[in-house]
N, C-alpha and C positions, 0 to 999 in steps of 0.2 A: 575778293572784293569789286562788289560792281560797282562801275565807272561810268560816266558820260563819254562816248565817243562824239567826235568833231570833225566834221571836211572844215576844208581850207574855204575862202571866200571866194576861189575861182572854182571848186568843184560843182560837178551838179551828178544827182543821184538819178538815175534813167530807168526805171523799170514803165515792161509792156505787159497787159494780159489780156486775157479773150475775154467774151464777153461773160463767163463765170468768174472773171477773177484769177483765173488760172494764168502764173506768168509764162510769158512765150520768149520775153529779152529781157536782161539785165546788162544796163554797161557794168566795165570793168567797178568804179567808182560805187553802185549801189553791191555788185558780190565782195569788195573791197572790205566795204563800213560795213557790212554784215557778217562777215567771216566765213560764206561760203565759197564756193567753186561754184563758176556760172553754170554749170552742165547739172548741178543737186536741185539750182532751184526752177530748172524749168519743168514746166507744167506742176509745180507745187501749186498752189493756192496761196495767194498773197498775204492773207493771214498768218505765215510763217512767222512773218517780220512784224505782228501784229503784238505791241507789246501789253502786261494785262491792264496797266493805268490807262489806257486809253477808253473813253467811254461808249459805248457801242452806240448810242445815240449820234455822234460824231460819223460814224461810217456810214448811219441807215441817211443821214443827210446826202453825206458825197455821193451814195450811190444812186439816191433819188435824183438828184440834181445830172450826176453826166447819164443815169438811163434815159433822159430828155432829151439828150444829145446835147448840154451844157454843159459848158467849163465852169471849174470852182476849183477855191485855192481853199487849205486848209493846216495847220500846223498838226504834226502827227510826231508823237514817241513811238517808236519802235524798237524792239529788241532785237540784239544782234544774236547770230549762233552763239556765241559762249557767253550769252547770258548780259553781256551791256547794253545798253542801249544810246539811243540818237534823238535830238530833235530835229527835224525839217519842217521849211515851208515848202508844202508840193501844188503844182497846178496840176490838177485833173482835166484832160483835154479825151475829146472823142475823134479816134480815126477814124474816117468815113472809105470806102471803096468809089468806084467811077461812080456809081449807080447811086451813091447820097446812100448807101447802108452801112450803120454802123458795124463794125469787125472787128473794133479794140479799144482800149482804153488806156493812156498813156499818161506817165506819170513825169514829172519832172521838178526833182528838188535841190533847196539848198540849204545849210546850215542855216536855224531859227536865229534868229537876235535874239540875244539874254533878256532884254524888255520885255519883249514876247511870250519868250519860253517862261519866267515870273509871272506875267498874267495870265497866261491861258491856262499855268500847269494849277493855279489854286480852282478856277471854274472848273478844271477837269474834275479834280478831287470832287469837289462837291458833287457833280452830275454822276460821278461814277457811285459814289454814298449811295445818292437816290434812287440811280439803277440796283441797286443792291439791296436796297431795302422798300421798293418799290418795284418799279418797271423803267423802260425805256421811252415811253409815252409821258409818264410824268417827267424823266428829265427834259424831254424835250419842251415839253409846258413851262421848267424851271428855266432855261434857254431862254424862249422866246420872253420872259417874265425881262430877265435880263437882259435884252437884248430892246427890249421895250423902254426898259429904264434909263437904257443909255441914247436912247432914241435911233436906233443901226441896226442896220440888217444886218443877218451872218456874214456876207461878203463886205459890206460897209465895216465889218468890226473888225475880219480879218485884216481888210486894206491900212486900216490904224493901226493895226497893231505892225504891219511888216512897212509900215509909208517910210523907216529912214534903211529900209534893204536897200543896199545898190541897186541890184539889175527885180525889180518886179516883177516881171513875167521871164519867161525863156527868152521869147520871141529879141527884150531888150540885151538878155545876155550875150546872144547873137549878132545882135548888131554893133555890141561895144566889141567882141572877139574880131570880128571881120574887119569894122570901120576905124580900131585905134589906132592912135597917129605910130 
């Protein structure tokens, strides 16, 4: 039976990829939840954990933003090595060298809140259906119309879905961990 895996509130899933999306680092939490040994993940394309329920449109958006050197947040459903799945709110960031050249991408994920999963899952199912019946461009048009109806950008919509999340970004998680009483 396929089941959802969940992380504790304090666990952070970290992966780092090269510019082509191949994993060059993953933390123990990433390996544990995905059911892979660290060495198995290295040099694998990050799509190894891509769940088939995820619309390709979302990844097109993510890549278009991070390739511009900008951060983006997304709610992602990933599959594990044993066929289970998990939902995570991921902050994607660009890493640069001393010359300001992009050298890698890093993703910090936390367990997605239940209310966010419920909202985004319905949207993703519709987008996936549109992709299958039409194409990614049509799915993107649907997403843009959906967001326009809410008078929100993609980033604003994600922020709205995750606003009750205890740590809004990894930097807040670090501040809390270092400076807690």
